[in-house]
N, C-alpha and C positions, 0 to 999 in steps of 0.2 A: 467106495468099495471096502468091505470089511477086511481087516488086516490079514486074517488067515487065508481068505480067498485070494487076496492080492499076492501073498507069498507063494501060494500054489501056482498061480499064473507065471510069476517071475521065475520060479524054479523050472517050470515046463518050457518056458521060452528060452532060457539059458541052455537047457539041455538040448533042445532041438537045434539051436543056433550052432552049438558045438558039433552035433551030429551032421548037420548039413553044410558046415563051413559057411555060415551066414554072418554078416556084419550088420548091426543095427545103427542107423543114423537118426538123430532127432533134432528138430529145430528148437531154438530157445523158447518158442511160443507154445510148445506142446505142454501137456499135463505133466506135473512133477513126476508121477510114477513112470511116464514114458521116458523122461530124461534120465531117471534112475537106472533103467535097463539098457540105455544106449551105450554103444561102444564109443561113439563120437557125438558131441553136441556142438552146434554152431549155427551160423546163418546159412542160407540156401546155397550160395556159390561155394563157400568154404567147404561145406559138406560134399558137394559134387566133386570138387577138386580132391578132397581126401579120398573119395571113393576110387579115384583113378590110381591111388597109391596102395590100396589094400589088396592082399591076396585072398580072394573069397569067391565062392561060386554064386552066392546070392547076396544082394544088397537090399536092405529094407529101408525105405525112406519114409520116416514118420514126419510128415509135414503136410503140404498141400500139393495139388496135382502138378502145377508147373515145376515144382521142385523135383518130383519124380521124373518129369520130362527132361529137365536139365541134366540130371544124373545119368539118364539113359543116353542122352546125346554125347556126353563125355565118356561114357562106358558102354559103347555099343555091343561089346562081346560078353557083357555080364547080364545075368538075370536080375532085373530091378523090380521089386515088389513095392506096392503102396497099400497100407492097411485099409484105406477107404477111398475108392475112386470118386466119391461125392465130396471129398475135401477140396473144395475149390478155393478161389481167392477173388474177393470183390475188386481188387485193383487189376488183376490180370483179366477178369471178366469185363472190365470197363473199356477194354480195347480189343475188339475183334479184328482178326486179320483182314477180313474183307473191307471193313470200315477204314482201317489204317491205309490199305492199298488205295482206296478212293481218295483219301486225304492227301496222300503223297502225290497222287496224280494231279489233284487240284492245285497244290502248292507248286508243282513243277510247271504247270500251265501259267500260273501267276508270275513265275520267274522267267517267262519266255523260254521255256524248255530246259532250264537248268535244274536238274534234280537236286533237292536238298539232301544233306547228310541226315540219315535217320539214326538217332541215338535212343536206345530203349533201355529202360530199367530192367534188371534181371527178373523182376516180378512180372513176367509176361509168358504167354504160351509159346510153344515151339514154332507155331505158324507165324507169330509176330516176330520172333527172333530171326526167322528166315527172311523177313522183309527188312531187317535191320542191318545197318553198316557196322555199328559198334554197340555192344552191350555194356552197361555200367552198373555198379552197385552204389549204395549210398555212401560207402567209404571211399570209392575212387572216382566218383563222378566229376568232382571239381578238377582233379588232377588230369583226367582225360580231356575234359572240355577245354582246359587251358592249353592243351597241346594242339588243338585244331586251329586252322587259320582264322585270324580275327574277322575276316570278311565272309567266313563260311555261313551259309544259310543252313540252320539246323532245326530239324523237327525233334522235339524231345517228348517222350511219352513213356508210360501212360500217366505217371503221377504228376499232377499239376502242382501240388504243394512242393514236392522235391524239386521240380523244374524251376519254380519261382525262387526257391532258396538258392539254387545253383546260379540262376541269372543274377541274383543280388550279390553273390560273393565273387562272381567272375566279370560282372559288367556286361554280360551278353544280353542279347534279346532273342533267345531261342523261341521258336514257335512251339507252344505247349499244347499237348493233348489234354483234354479236360477229364482226367480220371483221378480216382482217389481210393485210398484204403479206408474202408468204412470204420475201422477201429481208430486209426490215427486222426481221422477227420472229426471225431465226435468228442474230443477232450473239451471240457468246460473251462473257458477262460475265467469265468466268475469263480469257479471252484479253485482254480490255480491261484488266482489273486488272494483268495481267502486263505489258502494253505501258506502262501508266502507271508501274509500278514501274521499268521499264527506261529510261523517258524522263521523269524527274522534271521538272515544270514545263511540259511540253508540253501545249498546250490540246487537249481532246477536243471535236470538232465532231460533232453528231448530228442526224439528221432526226427530227422528232416522231412518225414512224411506228414508231420503235424502241420496245421494251418499256421500262417504267418503270425497272427496275434499270439499264439502259444510260443512260437520260436522267439518272438520279440521279448518275451518274459523269461527266457531260458539263459542259463549261464554256460552250459555245454550242449552243443548240438552235434550229434554223430550217429553212426550206425549202431546197431545193437551191440556188436562186438566192441566198438569204441566206448560206448557207455559203460559196459561191463568192466573194461580195463580201467576206465577212469575211477570207478568206485573202488577197485582193488588197489590202485596206486595212491589214491588220495588219502590224506591223513584225517579228513573229515569223517564224522561218525554218523551223519544223517544226510539223506538225499531225498529230493522230491523227483519222482520219475514219471515222465510222459512218454510212454511207449506201451506196447502190449504187455499185460501183466505177467505173462509166462516167464519173462526174463527175471522177475523177482526171485524165483526159486534158485536160479544159478547165482544171482548176486548174493543172496543170503547164504548159500552154500559156500561161496568163495570168501564171504566176509561175515561170519556169524556174529561178530561183535558190533555190526552196524545196522542202522535202521533205514528202511526204504519205504517212502510214503507215495503210493500211487495217486496220480491225478484222476479224479473220477470223470465219467463222461457227462455230457449234457443230459438233462432229464427230458425224455421224449414221452409225450402223452401221459404224463404223470408217473412214469416208471423210470427209476434210476438204479444204479448199482454202485458199489464202492470202488470198482476197478474196471478196466477194459479188458475183455477177453475176446479172442477170435474164435467164433463158434466152429469155424472150419477146422482149425487146429485141434479143437477139442473132440473132433470126430475120431481122432487116433486114441484108441483105448488098448489096454492090455489084452482084452479078449480078441480084438481085431488083429493085433500083432501076432498073437498065437495062431489064430485061424489062417492068416495069410502065410505064415511060415510053415504051418502044417500042410496046407493045400498048395503052397507055392502059387498063390493067386490072391488078388488080381495082379497081373503082370503088366508093367508099363511098356508100351510099344510106341515108337515114333517112326513115321514114314521115312524111308531112307533118303529120299530126295530132300525132304524138309530138314532132316537132321544134318545133311551135308551143308545146306545153306546156313542153318542156325549155328553150327559149330564154328563157322568162319567168323561170325560176329563176336562170338565168345573169345576165340583165339586172338582176334585183333585187340580186344580189351586186355587180355593177359599180356600181350606184347607192349601195351602202352602203360601198364600199371607199374 
């Protein structure tokens, strides 16, 4: 977007937000200009929790669909808007509630009627959270799993890569749902090894949604927030980053004197790019933020019964964190 037009949109958005007492939230993976206009930037759960603490009539969640749902579940009395309802999530979409329900039933039958504990990553729909005993994030999953009985039969979903990593660091044998984030699953091991060879001694930072071979080559494994904090606190000046490239904007803003090298994805059908971007996050644009604030639409709604069940799984996580 040309600079003059960008400034016009930013001015209009800020003016409307003041007029309507609206607060704008943006995930780390959104476009830089979206992060620039946001009142709060963070990962999905942190933003939803922050939303419960602000005094506002309107909350705008610039992220993807499940993030708007989570915000609405935690803020049922506030108007929650999302700039584009088509901003989905490949990971959340990989686990449909009806399929998970059948899977839980099959595992219950296999255990002679003993229902397994269902632990779901926060990157899931409200309907899946309603079937879940405990929600977790990438930052607190190990801590929460460690608190569960050692002999507990656990279904973990939907991210198979994250579940495998948690199994490896806890010694558990959780039953894993076979879902994945299409961005974190496509990092190229060959490209990462090449980057390490070209940059000896430079730390590799990776999100646990990455595949095991990528994690095996990484020095620091953590949530988006944890990786950001590591770059801020570290005395190192260069890092190799294996997570969605939107975080590079915040890393660079927090550490202007440091260099961040993104791990590229695997080349598919002869087409490759220099970094990994989530096309769903990129559906959030300045134009859409302005339109949704102007029209107060589209508004996120969650069925009351579903929300009641879903919020209990989130509250249990908060109690255990």
